[in-house]
C-alpha positions, 0 to 999 in steps of 0.5 A: 499500499502506497504511503503518503507524505505528511505534507497532505496534511493530517498525519499523512492521510491523502486528500479527501478526493483521493480518499473518495476515489479509493472508496469508489474504486473499491465499491466498484470492485466488490460490485464486480466480484461480489459472486467470488467474494463469497467463495474467497471468504469460504476459502479463507474460513476453510483454511484459516478459520472463521476468525481470519475470514471475519477479519478479512471481511472487516479489513475490507469493509473499513476502506469503504464504511470508515469507523465512526469517531468516538466522542465523549461528553463530560459535565463541568471540570471534566466531571459527569453530565447531570441532567435535570428534568422538571414537570410543570403543572401549568396548563397553557 
């Protein structure tokens, strides 16, 4: 796999347009070879086990569907988030 220089910004990640091109090409490859992918995964399953087959599928899918970033929410002074719910008896 090609290494990208840090000059692209974001720690060596290629520009967004290049990432989109890679995703598009991967989607086309998967579309054209979907009938073969089942056979390939079955071969991996038989030779290396279910864990290897799942890892292969997961690694391939990460290029097409990137992982979502995790976000943590904290309250005041990095403490827990506090929720306050109040009921109103006033009918308007």
